[in-house]
Z-matrix of the N, CA and C atoms (Angstrom, degrees):
N
C 1 1.448
C 2 1.520 1 110.36
N 3 1.313 2 116.12 1 -41.91
C 4 1.448 3 120.79 2 -177.67
C 5 1.535 4 111.20 3 -67.25
N 6 1.355 5 116.38 4 -39.80
C 7 1.466 6 119.77 5 178.84
C 8 1.522 7 110.31 6 -64.62
N 9 1.327 8 116.74 7 -40.19
C 10 1.465 9 119.84 8 179.74
C 11 1.525 10 110.84 9 -63.19
N 12 1.305 11 116.55 10 -40.75
C 13 1.450 12 120.65 11 179.58
C 14 1.526 13 110.42 12 -64.64
N 15 1.327 14 116.84 13 -43.11
C 16 1.464 15 120.60 14 178.34
C 17 1.529 16 111.08 15 -64.22
N 18 1.330 17 117.32 16 -41.71
C 19 1.470 18 120.78 17 178.83
C 20 1.532 19 110.18 18 -64.20
N 21 1.322 20 117.15 19 -41.48
C 22 1.461 21 121.39 20 178.93
C 23 1.525 22 110.46 21 -62.52
N 24 1.325 23 117.21 22 -46.61
C 25 1.464 24 121.21 23 178.83
C 26 1.528 25 111.34 24 -64.37
N 27 1.322 26 116.46 25 -39.10
C 28 1.469 27 120.42 26 177.84
C 29 1.531 28 110.39 27 -62.16
N 30 1.331 29 116.37 28 -43.60
C 31 1.464 30 120.12 29 178.70
C 32 1.530 31 111.29 30 -62.75
N 33 1.317 32 116.97 31 -44.14
C 34 1.464 33 120.43 32 178.74
C 35 1.522 34 111.58 33 -61.82
N 36 1.324 35 116.32 34 -42.21
C 37 1.464 36 119.93 35 179.69
C 38 1.530 37 110.69 36 -65.97
N 39 1.317 38 117.02 37 -40.76
C 40 1.466 39 120.90 38 179.27
C 41 1.522 40 110.49 39 -62.41
N 42 1.316 41 116.41 40 -45.52
C 43 1.473 42 120.18 41 178.86
C 44 1.526 43 110.22 42 -63.74
N 45 1.313 44 116.96 43 -42.51
C 46 1.466 45 120.66 44 178.95
C 47 1.512 46 112.69 45 -61.03
N 48 1.309 47 116.45 46 -42.65
C 49 1.469 48 120.39 47 178.99
C 50 1.519 49 110.26 48 -66.65
N 51 1.317 50 116.91 49 -42.94
C 52 1.463 51 120.46 50 -179.25
C 53 1.525 52 111.13 51 -62.21
N 54 1.315 53 116.71 52 -41.25
C 55 1.464 54 119.63 53 -178.90
C 56 1.525 55 111.99 54 -73.68
N 57 1.316 56 117.74 55 -31.12
C 58 1.456 57 119.62 56 -178.66
C 59 1.530 58 111.93 57 -76.24
N 60 1.315 59 117.87 58 -16.88
C 61 1.459 60 121.44 59 -178.93
C 62 1.520 61 112.89 60 -86.05
N 63 1.325 62 116.65 61 -4.85
C 64 1.460 63 119.27 62 179.98
C 65 1.518 64 109.81 63 -64.52
N 66 1.312 65 114.87 64 143.58
C 67 1.459 66 120.36 65 177.85
C 68 1.525 67 108.49 66 -83.51
N 69 1.295 68 116.50 67 123.17
C 70 1.460 69 120.49 68 179.08
C 71 1.520 70 109.10 69 -95.21
N 72 1.335 71 115.16 70 135.62
C 73 1.452 72 120.84 71 -177.92
C 74 1.522 73 110.11 72 -96.70
N 75 1.325 74 114.58 73 146.65
C 76 1.458 75 119.13 74 175.99
C 77 1.529 76 108.78 75 -77.91
N 78 1.308 77 115.85 76 168.61
C 79 1.456 78 120.53 77 179.70
C 80 1.522 79 110.86 78 -61.34
N 81 1.319 80 116.85 79 -39.78
C 82 1.470 81 120.92 80 179.10
C 83 1.512 82 111.62 81 -62.59
N 84 1.319 83 116.49 82 -40.81
C 85 1.465 84 120.00 83 179.44
C 86 1.525 85 110.88 84 -67.26
N 87 1.328 86 116.66 85 -38.61
C 88 1.461 87 119.93 86 178.20
C 89 1.522 88 110.87 87 -64.18
N 90 1.340 89 116.43 88 -41.72
C 91 1.466 90 120.87 89 179.30
C 92 1.519 91 110.09 90 -64.65
N 93 1.333 92 116.20 91 -44.69
C 94 1.460 93 120.65 92 -179.76
C 95 1.531 94 110.54 93 -61.03
N 96 1.315 95 116.84 94 -42.81
C 97 1.458 96 120.54 95 179.17
C 98 1.524 97 111.01 96 -64.48
N 99 1.331 98 116.75 97 -40.01
C 100 1.455 99 120.86 98 178.23
C 101 1.515 100 112.17 99 -63.63
N 102 1.329 101 116.78 100 -41.80
C 103 1.463 102 121.14 101 178.75
C 104 1.527 103 110.07 102 -64.71
N 105 1.327 104 116.88 103 -40.88
C 106 1.463 105 120.44 104 178.04
C 107 1.528 106 110.93 105 -63.50
N 108 1.326 107 117.07 106 -40.72
C 109 1.462 108 120.79 107 178.44
C 110 1.529 109 110.90 108 -63.20
N 111 1.333 110 116.06 109 -41.40
C 112 1.465 111 119.96 110 178.56
C 113 1.525 112 110.04 111 -64.52
N 114 1.334 113 116.87 112 -42.66
C 115 1.460 114 121.03 113 177.83
C 116 1.514 115 111.61 114 -60.68
N 117 1.332 116 116.52 115 -42.27
C 118 1.468 117 120.20 116 178.12
C 119 1.522 118 110.72 117 -63.44
N 120 1.325 119 116.56 118 -39.55
C 121 1.458 120 120.45 119 178.65
C 122 1.520 121 111.98 120 -64.65
N 123 1.316 122 116.57 121 -40.05
C 124 1.464 123 120.94 122 178.31
C 125 1.524 124 110.28 123 -65.08
N 126 1.332 125 116.42 124 -43.05
C 127 1.466 126 119.91 125 178.20
C 128 1.520 127 111.28 126 -61.38
N 129 1.325 128 116.77 127 -43.81
C 130 1.464 129 120.60 128 179.10
C 131 1.526 130 110.86 129 -62.16
N 132 1.322 131 116.64 130 -42.08
C 133 1.456 132 120.73 131 178.29
C 134 1.514 133 111.98 132 -63.82
N 135 1.321 134 116.57 133 -40.92
C 136 1.469 135 120.90 134 179.16
C 137 1.526 136 110.44 135 -64.86
N 138 1.316 137 117.22 136 -39.27
C 139 1.468 138 120.25 137 178.49
C 140 1.525 139 110.98 138 -65.85
N 141 1.329 140 116.88 139 -38.88
C 142 1.461 141 120.47 140 178.55
C 143 1.526 142 110.49 141 -64.79
N 144 1.328 143 116.73 142 -41.47
C 145 1.467 144 120.66 143 178.30
C 146 1.526 145 109.63 144 -64.39
N 147 1.321 146 116.28 145 -43.24
C 148 1.465 147 120.39 146 178.97
C 149 1.528 148 110.55 147 -60.11
N 150 1.326 149 117.13 148 -44.07
C 151 1.467 150 120.60 149 178.73
C 152 1.513 151 111.14 150 -63.27
N 153 1.322 152 116.89 151 -40.25
C 154 1.477 153 120.46 152 179.71
C 155 1.517 154 110.58 153 -65.27
N 156 1.334 155 117.43 154 -41.07
C 157 1.463 156 121.25 155 179.00
C 158 1.521 157 109.52 156 -64.90
N 159 1.309 158 118.36 157 -42.41
C 160 1.459 159 121.31 158 178.39
C 161 1.521 160 111.03 159 -63.46
N 162 1.332 161 117.39 160 -39.38
C 163 1.469 162 120.72 161 178.05
C 164 1.514 163 111.09 162 -62.99
N 165 1.316 164 116.30 163 -42.67
C 166 1.478 165 119.99 164 178.73
C 167 1.512 166 110.25 165 -66.00
N 168 1.328 167 117.08 166 -40.58
C 169 1.468 168 120.57 167 -179.88
C 170 1.528 169 110.42 168 -65.29
N 171 1.322 170 117.22 169 -36.87
C 172 1.464 171 120.99 170 -179.55
C 173 1.520 172 111.10 171 -69.75
N 174 1.331 173 117.39 172 -31.73
C 175 1.459 174 121.76 173 -179.39
C 176 1.505 175 111.89 174 -70.72
N 177 1.333 176 118.84 175 -23.88
C 178 1.465 177 121.74 176 -176.47
C 179 1.453 178 109.21 177 -103.31
């Protein structure tokens, strides 16, 4: 019984330490990251459109 209690407490402490070490982002950093993700998505979409246009041009 005592070993189980110690193992349970050890697990809780390990999880607590792991979660407390996470880096928390400020609102500005979250917004900046979101804008960068949107920009990356737009670039990817533009490249896909460019590839599709080139494929159509090559077919004709």
